[in-house]
SERO-4910 file (N, C-alpha, C, O; in steps of 0.05 Angstrom, whole numbers):
BEGIN
 pado doro    nc1    nc2    nc3   cac1   cac2   cac3    cc1    cc2    cc3    oc1    oc2    oc3
  Met    A   -273  -1296    457   -252  -1290    438   -267  -1275    415   -253  -1259    402
  Thr    A   -290  -1277    407   -305  -1261    386   -309  -1233    400   -312  -1212    387
  Asn    A   -310  -1234    425   -316  -1206    440   -291  -1189    438   -292  -1165    434
  Asp    A   -265  -1203    439   -240  -1189    437   -237  -1178    410   -227  -1156    407
  Lys    A   -245  -1194    389   -243  -1182    363   -260  -1160    356   -253  -1142    340
  Phe    A   -282  -1160    367   -302  -1137    365   -290  -1112    375   -292  -1091    362
  Trp    A   -277  -1114    400   -266  -1090    412   -241  -1082    401   -235  -1059    401
  Asn    A   -227  -1100    391   -199  -1093    375   -207  -1078    349   -197  -1057    342
  Ser    A   -227  -1090    335   -234  -1075    312   -247  -1048    317   -243  -1030    301
  Arg    A   -263  -1046    339   -275  -1020    346   -252   -998    353   -252   -975    345
  Ile    A   -233  -1008    369   -209   -992    373   -194   -983    351   -185   -960    349
  Ser    A   -191  -1000    334   -176   -994    307   -190   -974    291   -178   -955    280
  Leu    A   -218   -978    291   -235   -957    274   -234   -929    287   -233   -909    273
  Leu    A   -233   -929    316   -231   -903    329   -203   -891    326   -201   -866    326
  Arg    A   -182   -906    324   -157   -897    321   -154   -886    293   -143   -864    289
  Leu    A   -166   -901    272   -165   -890    244   -181   -866    242   -173   -849    226
  Ala    A   -200   -863    254   -220   -837    256   -202   -815    267   -201   -793    256
  Glu    A   -186   -820    289   -171   -797    301   -149   -789    281   -142   -765    279
  Ile    A   -139   -807    268   -117   -801    250   -129   -786    227   -117   -766    219
  Val    A   -151   -792    216   -161   -781    193   -170   -750    202   -166   -730    187
  Ile    A   -182   -747    227   -187   -719    236   -164   -703    240   -165   -680    232
  Val    A   -142   -714    253   -120   -697    254   -107   -688    228   -100   -664    225
  Leu    A   -104   -707    210    -93   -700    184   -113   -680    169   -104   -663    154
  Ala    A   -137   -682    173   -154   -663    160   -152   -636    171   -156   -616    157
  Ile    A   -146   -634    196   -142   -605    209   -114   -596    201   -109   -572    198
  Ile    A    -96   -613    199    -68   -603    191    -68   -592    161    -58   -571    154
  Ile    A    -79   -609    147    -84   -602    118    -99   -574    112    -91   -557     97
  Ser    A   -123   -572    126   -139   -549    124   -122   -526    135   -123   -504    124
  Gly    A   -108   -530    156    -91   -508    167    -72   -497    148    -71   -473    144
  Phe    A    -55   -514    133    -36   -507    115    -53   -494     90    -43   -474     80
  Ile    A    -75   -502     79    -85   -489     60    -95   -460     69    -89   -441     54
  Leu    A   -108   -456     90   -117   -431    102    -91   -410    106    -92   -385    102
  Phe    A    -70   -423    114    -44   -407    115    -34   -397     90    -27   -374     87
  Ala    A    -34   -415     70    -27   -406     43    -46   -385     32    -38   -365     21
  Tyr    A    -72   -390     36    -92   -368     26    -89   -342     38    -89   -322     24
  Glu    A    -86   -342     65    -82   -315     78    -58   -303     71    -57   -279     67
  Arg    A    -35   -318     70     -8   -306     61     -9   -294     34      5   -275     28
  Glu    A    -27   -307     15    -28   -295    -11    -47   -270    -13    -41   -250    -26
  His    A    -69   -272      1    -88   -250      0    -85   -226     18    -97   -205     16
  Asn    A    -66   -231     35    -61   -206     56    -36   -194     48    -28   -175     61
  Asn    A    -24   -202     25     -2   -187     13    -10   -162     -4    -23   -165    -24
  Pro    A     -3   -138      4    -13   -116     -6     -7   -113    -37    -19    -96    -49
  Asp    A     12   -131    -50     18   -128    -76      5   -150    -95      8   -150   -119
  Tyr    A    -10   -170    -81    -22   -190    -96    -47   -179   -113    -67   -172   -102
  Gln    A    -45   -179   -137    -65   -171   -156    -81   -146   -146   -106   -146   -145
  Lys    A    -66   -126   -138    -74   -101   -129    -60    -79   -144    -38    -83   -153
  Ser    A    -72    -56   -147    -61    -32   -159    -67    -10   -145    -89      0   -147
  Trp    A    -51     -1   -128    -55     23   -111    -29     36   -102     -8     24   -102
  Val    A    -33     62    -95    -10     78    -85    -21     93    -62    -43    104    -62
  Ala    A     -2     90    -40     -4    106    -19     12    132    -15     36    131    -18
  Phe    A      1    153    -10     16    182     -9      8    193     18    -16    196     23
  Tyr    A     27    199     35     17    212     60     45    226     71     68    221     63
  Phe    A     36    245     91     58    257    106     72    236    124     60    218    136
  Val    A    100    240    126    116    221    142    105    227    174    101    208    190
  Asp    A    102    250    179     95    258    207     71    279    202     76    302    195
  Pro    A     42    270    205     22    290    200     21    313    216     10    333    208
  Gly    A     32    312    240     35    335    259     55    354    249     53    378    254
  Phe    A     74    343    236     96    364    227    102    359    198    120    343    192
  Pro    A     87    371    180     92    363    149    122    371    141    131    362    120
  Ala    A    135    385    155    163    393    144    182    367    144    204    368    134
  Lys    A    174    346    156    190    321    154    185    306    127    199    285    123
  Gly    A    167    315    108    166    306     83    140    287     79    121    285     95
  Val    A    142    276     55    120    256     48    132    230     39    155    229     29
  Ala    A    117    210     42    123    184     35    104    174     11     80    180     10
  Val    A    115    158     -9    100    146    -30    105    118    -29    128    109    -29
  Glu    A     84    102    -27     88     73    -31     76     61    -55     52     63    -59
  Asn    A     90     49    -69     85     36    -96     76     10    -95     92     -8    -92
  His    A     45      5    -98     35    -22   -100     22    -26   -126      1    -38   -127
  Leu    A     34    -15   -148     23    -19   -175     33    -43   -189     25    -47   -212
  Gly    A     49    -59   -178     61    -82   -192     82    -80   -211     88    -98   -226
  Gln    A     94    -55   -212    115    -50   -233    128    -24   -223    115     -8   -209
  Glu    A    155    -19   -229    168      4   -226    154     27   -241    148     26   -265
  Thr    A    149     47   -225    135     71   -235    150     99   -228    160    103   -206
  Ser    A    150    115   -247    161    142   -245    140    160   -231    117    163   -239
  Phe    A    149    172   -209    129    191   -196    144    219   -197    168    221   -195
  Gln    A    127    239   -201    133    265   -203    120    277   -179     96    277   -175
  Leu    A    140    288   -161    131    301   -135    137    332   -138    159    340   -147
  Cys    A    118    347   -130    121    377   -130    110    392   -107     91    382    -94
  Leu    A    120    414   -100    109    431    -82     96    455    -94    111    470   -107
  Val    A     71    462    -91     56    484   -104     46    503    -83     32    493    -65
  Pro    A     52    528    -84     36    545    -67      8    549    -77      1    549   -100
  Asp    A     -6    553    -55    -36    560    -62    -39    587    -73    -23    605    -68
  Ser    A    -58    589    -89    -65    616   -100    -98    616   -106   -113    596   -104
  Asp    A   -103    640   -113   -132    642   -119   -141    631   -147   -165    628   -153
  Asn    A   -120    625   -163   -125    613   -188   -132    582   -190   -142    572   -210
  Leu    A   -124    569   -165   -128    539   -162   -155    534   -152   -162    546   -132
  Ile    A   -170    516   -163   -192    505   -155   -187    476   -147   -187    457   -163
  Glu    A   -183    474   -120   -170    450   -111   -192    426   -118   -215    432   -122
  Pro    A   -182    401   -119   -154    394   -129   -153    392   -158   -133    383   -168
  Lys    A   -173    400   -172   -174    396   -201   -152    409   -216   -144    398   -237
  Asp    A   -143    433   -208   -124    447   -221    -97    441   -214    -79    451   -227
  Leu    A    -91    426   -193    -66    420   -181    -47    401   -203    -56    379   -212
  Ser    A    -24    409   -209    -10    395   -227     22    402   -225     29    424   -217
  Cys    A     38    385   -231     67    389   -228     77    405   -251    101    411   -252
  Thr    A     58    412   -271     67    429   -295     60    456   -294     62    471   -314
  Leu    A     49    465   -269     43    493   -265     66    510   -265     88    501   -259
  Ser    A     63    535   -272     86    553   -271     94    561   -245    117    570   -242
  Ser    A     76    559   -225     81    565   -199     94    546   -180     96    551   -156
  Val    A    102    523   -191    114    502   -176    139    511   -161    157    524   -174
  Ala    A    140    506   -137    165    517   -121    188    496   -122    211    503   -124
  Gln    A    181    471   -120    200    449   -121    188    428   -136    163    425   -139
  Phe    A    207    412   -147    198    390   -164    221    368   -166    245    374   -168
  Val    A    213    344   -165    230    321   -164    218    296   -177    194    291   -173
  Thr    A    234    281   -192    223    256   -203    235    231   -189    259    231   -184
  Lys    A    221    211   -182    231    190   -168    220    165   -180    196    162   -184
  Asn    A    239    146   -187    229    118   -196    228    102   -174    248     99   -160
  Ile    A    203     90   -167    199     72   -144    192     46   -155    175     43   -172
  Thr    A    206     24   -143    203     -2   -153    177    -11   -138    168      1   -119
  Ala    A    167    -35   -150    141    -45   -141    142    -57   -112    159    -75   -107
  Gly    A    126    -49    -95    127    -60    -67    146    -44    -49    152    -53    -27
  Ser    A    156    -21    -58    173     -6    -39    163     23    -37    145     31    -52
  Ser    A    176     37    -19    166     66    -15    192     84    -15    215     76    -11
  Glu    A    185    107    -21    208    131    -19    197    152     -3    173    153      0
  Thr    A    214    169      8    204    192     22    220    216      8    242    213     -1
  Trp    A    204    238      8    214    264     -5    213    285     15    191    294     21
  Leu    A    235    295     26    239    315     44    243    343     29    266    352     24
  Tyr    A    221    355     24    221    383      8    231    404     25    225    404     49
  Pro    A    245    422     14    255    445     30    228    465     31    214    473     12
  Leu    A    226    471     61    205    489     66    205    521     57    224    535     62
  Pro    A    186    528     44    188    556     31    188    576     53    178    573     75
  Asp    A    200    600     44    203    623     65    177    636     69    171    647     91
  Lys    A    160    636     49    133    652     52    113    635     70    113    610     70
  Gln    A     96    648     84     73    637     99     51    632     78     50    643     56
  Gly    A     34    615     87     10    607     73      8    576     65     23    559     74
  Lys    A    -11    572     49    -21    544     45     -6    533     22     -2    547      2
  Tyr    A      3    507     23     22    495      3     10    469     -3     -2    456     15
  Trp    A     12    460    -28      2    433    -36     27    417    -45     45    426    -59
  Val    A     27    391    -35     48    372    -46     33    353    -64     13    340    -57
  Val    A     44    353    -87     30    336   -107     43    313   -118     67    316   -124
  Ala    A     32    289   -121     45    264   -134     30    258   -159      6    254   -158
  Glu    A     44    256   -180     33    248   -207     51    224   -218     75    222   -219
  Tyr    A     30    206   -226     43    182   -237     24    167   -257      0    172   -255
  Lys    A     33    150   -275     18    136   -296     12    109   -283     30     94   -274
  Asp    A    -14    102   -284    -22     76   -276    -17     54   -294     -6     59   -315
  Gln    A    -25     29   -289    -19      8   -308    -33     13   -334    -21      5   -354
  Glu    A    -57     25   -336    -67     33   -363    -59     57   -378    -70     66   -398
  Asn    A    -35     66   -363    -21     90   -374    -39    115   -373    -38    131   -391
  Val    A    -56    118   -353    -71    139   -347    -56    158   -327    -46    147   -308
  Leu    A    -55    182   -330    -43    201   -309    -59    204   -285    -81    214   -286
  Arg    A    -48    196   -263    -63    201   -238    -47    221   -220    -23    227   -222
  Ser    A    -66    232   -201    -54    253   -185    -63    249   -154    -87    243   -149
  Lys    A    -45    253   -135    -53    254   -107    -42    280    -95    -21    290   -102
  Asp    A    -58    289    -77    -47    315    -64    -51    316    -36    -68    302    -25
  Leu    A    -34    332    -20    -36    336      6    -30    366     11    -13    378     -2
  Ser    A    -45    378     31    -36    408     37    -28    411     65    -36    396     82
  Phe    A    -11    432     69     -5    442     94      0    470     97      5    483     77
  Asp    A     -3    482    121      0    513    123     27    521    138     36    508    157
  Ile    A     38    541    128     61    552    141     54    577    156     44    596    144
  Lys    A     58    578    181     48    601    196     71    616    207     68    636    221
***
């Protein structure tokens, strides 16, 4: 009889240990899932902008701007022909007199916009410039270039 109590209490302890281990695994899984979901979010406590050609092999398809600054931001996009006066990329700006095309786009946080600029008639190198003010209200600029042959 005492031997039966010993085995029953031992089985109960093993069953309790199994339940505790399973619950620990489930709870840690939920914690890791929540952590990954938060920190793999491109907008969580981050401040960045992506600026790229929609199709790098064919720049005539335009550029895309992704806003991950955490707030709606006004972007100035312009097309600037290359010249001998430009020392890239320091002198590139949407305020140059040689700007061929210019557009302003308000992009909400976490979204993207594309700009399909009209291709110029002249051959040569062109710059696509994006200007915006970051969260500290500092003017930032990004640029891409392509050639028309």
